[in-house]
Each structure stands twice: as structure tokens, then as C-alpha cells.
N, C-alpha and C positions, 0 to 999 in steps of 0.2 A: 651494527645498527639495529636497534630494537624495532619490532613490527609496530606499525602505527595504529592498526585496527584490531581490537579484541572482539572475537566472535565466541559467543556462548552457544554450544550445541546441546540441546535437551532432547535426547533420543535414546530409546532403550535398545535399538538395533545396532549391534556391534559392527556389522558390515557397513552401515551408513556412516557411522563415526569414522571408521577406517578409510572409507572412500573420501570423506571430506578432509581428513588429515592428509591424504595423499594428493588431493586436488588443489587445496588452497595453499598458495605460496607462503611458506613460513617466514619469508623476508617481509611480507606485507601483512600477514595475519597471525595473531596470537590466538590459539584455540584453547578454550576451557570447556570441559565436557561434564555432562550429568546424564545418568542413565534412568532417572525417574524425576517426577515433578517436584518433590520436596527438595531434593538436592539442587534441582534447577532453580527453584525460588531462592534458595540460599546463595547460590553463585550469582544470580541476577542482582542480589543485594550487595554482595561483598566483592565480586569480581569486576565491577564497573565495566560491563561489556558495551561496545559501540553498537552491536547488532545481535539479535538472538534468532537462532534457527530452531524452531520448535515443532516437535512431532505431536500429533493429537492423541495417538494410541499409547499412552504411557501406562506403566503397570500399576501405579498408585493413584494418581490424580489425572483426570482427563485434561488434555492440553488446552482446551478451551477455558477451563477453570484457571489454569496456570496463567494464561494471557490476561484474564480478568483481574487476577490478584496483582500481577505486575503493573497493570494499568492504573491501579489504585494509587501508586506512588511514583511511577516512572513513565517517561515518554520514549524510552529506548525503542528503536525499530524492531518489530517482531515479524519474521517471515516464517509462515507455517510450511513445513515439509511433511506431507501426509499421503498415505496410500488411499485415503478416503476420497472418492470421486464424486459423491453426491452433492448436488447444488446446496442442499440444506446444511451440509457440514461446512461448506465453504462460507456460506452466509453467516452461520452461527459463529465461526471463528473470527471472521472479519468484524462482526458486530461486537464481539467480546473484546476487541482491541487490537487484533492482528493487523499489520499494515499490508501484507501481501500473502499469496498462497501459491505454492507449487506442488503439483501432484507427482508423487513418485511413480515410476523412475523419472528423473529429470537430468538434463545436461548441465555440466558445470558452467558452460558459457552463459546459459540463461540465468543460472543462480548468481553468478558474478555480476551480471547486468542488474538483477534485482537488488543485490546488495549495494551497488553503486548508487542506484536511484534512491534507495532508502536512506543512505548516508547523506546524500546531497540534500534531501528534504529535511533531515533532522538537523543539519547544520545551517540551514537558511535562517536568517535573522528577520524578525518581523519589521525591522527598520527599513527593509528594502521592499517597497510596495509594488515595484514594477516587475511583472513576470513576463518572460519571453520564451517561446518555443516555436521553432521554425519561423513562419512569417506572422505569427500571432503575438500581440503585445497587449497585456492587461495591466492597467494602472489601478491597483486596488484602492488607492487613496482618493483618486478623482473619479473612479468608476468609468474610465474611458477605455474602450476596447478598439484596437486597430488591427487590420490585416493588410499586410504589404504596405504599411505606413498610412493607410487610409482608415479613418474612423468608421466603425460599424455601429449602427444603432441597434441596441437590444432592448427588449421589454424588461421591466423589473424582474419578472420571473426567469427570463432567459439569462439575465445578468446574474441573478442569485444562483442559478444552477452552475453557470460557468465559474463564478467566483468560488463556489464550494469545491469544485473540481480542481481549481488552481491551488487552493489552500492545501489540498491533499495530492498535489501533482505527483504522478508516478505510481500512486497507490490505487487499489481497487476501492471504490466507495459504493457501499451497498445501496440498493433501492431504498431501504428503510432510512439510512443515514441521510440520503439526499432529500427525501420527502420531508423528513423531520426538520432539517436545516432550512429548506427553502419555503415549505408550505406550513410546517408546524406538526406537532405530534398527532393531531386529529386526522392527518392525511396519510398515515403510513401504509394504508392498503390501496391507495389510489395510484397504482403503478402506471396506469395509462397516461397520467400527467407527464411522467418522465418520457415516455415514447414520443408524445406530441412535441414537447419542448426540446428534447434532444434532436429530433428531426429538424426543427426550426433552426437550432444552433448550427447543425451541420450544414444546412443550406447557406448560412451566412458566413461560416468560418472554414469549411473544407473545400479544397479544390474540386473534389468529386464526392458529393454527399453520399452517394451510394457505396463508396469504398473509402470510408473514413480512415485517415491515418493518424489523426490527433485525438479525436473523441471516440474512443473504442468501447465496444460492448463486451462485458464479461457475461456470457449467456446465463440467465437465471440468477445472477448474483448482483450485478450493478454495472458501473461504468468506470473508465479510467482515462485520465488525461495523460497521454504518453509524452514522456520527456526523455529522449534518447541523447 
């Protein structure tokens, strides 16, 4: 039986590629590998991967540039695997088109979970406008939001923020992305808007707003709507 999922690994570290080969079940995953950015771009175009695991510190092209070039023609999920821990590196990669970010070293269990979320999101069809996670239900067609079956009233900006997170469910959405989509390009520096409106959303949608389980913060980077 052939593996169902093709994973492209773009990483110059032999040890990481060996770890992934040993950890990802060959019955489920077909792995193709590139040790630099140019080969990675070629395989992204010819290998038809279902998901890409991308290092940022490549020997020829920075991984952020690789993500940007892939995004010019493909929506394939890209998960960055990098030793870079600075917030600005994460933000830059996510703004360039990456869907998620894991800092090395990482556990294979967490990586598999991120792959599952990325694949679920990529295979969702726009024809299904109702999103569900836990006791939350969002009907994107009618703009109706329910918690535990009871309709919740949201302001236009609250709904816009939630709808944007729903459309990118499971992914980290950066502050810049959220501000641009909800308020417009002139508001990309107004991060206090997000703090205020995210706090209001949590009070309306979380069982315990002080310990959110659904609308989570990625410190210094953005927010994520968790879908486990």
C-alpha cells in the first residue's frame, strides 16, 4: 500500500533529515528531501508534496525567500522547522507564507499534530461554511456564532477577527495579518486593537478567559485558533 502523504523536507542538516526519516511512518508518509533552497524549490514544483517542512538557515537561499517563492504559485502547507528562536524570525517566516513554526529541537508528536492540522486545513472546501471546534460554531455564510448551541452577539470587528482566525484555523496568524484583514493596511502598527478585541472575544467564547484553550496567544507573533 502506497503512502498517502508526500512530505518534502528542505533542510541542510543531515541529522534532522535522518531523524525525520526514522520518525515518520513510511507506510503513511513518502519523504522527498532537499539539502538547499534551489533543490527544494524544484522538488516543490515537481514532487507534488502535500506538506513542506522548511528550514530557514539554508546554505544558498534563506528559507523565508523559499516560502515566498512557493507562495507565488502554491498553497501547499509549509511548516518551518528552525533553530532561530527570535520573535522577528518567526513573524517574518509566517508573513512570507509559512503556515506554522516549530523551534528546534522539537518532539515528533508535536510535529505530527501540526502536520495533521495543516493537512486538515488544506483539504477543507470553501463550500462548507460552518466551522466547529469544541462548543464553538461559526457559520461563515450567515455570520452567526454559537457557543454551546446558544447564539453569541459579536461586534463587527469581533466577528471579523474571529472569522479571520477561523479561515486560518490551526495556523498562527500574525499581528500584521490580522490587523490588515480586519482593519486594513493603514492599521498594521495598531497591535493594541488586537489585545482589546481578543480579550472581548475570549470573555464571550472561552469557559475561562484568563486561561484560553481555543483562542491562544503566540507571544510576540500573533494568535492561533486551536483545532485539535
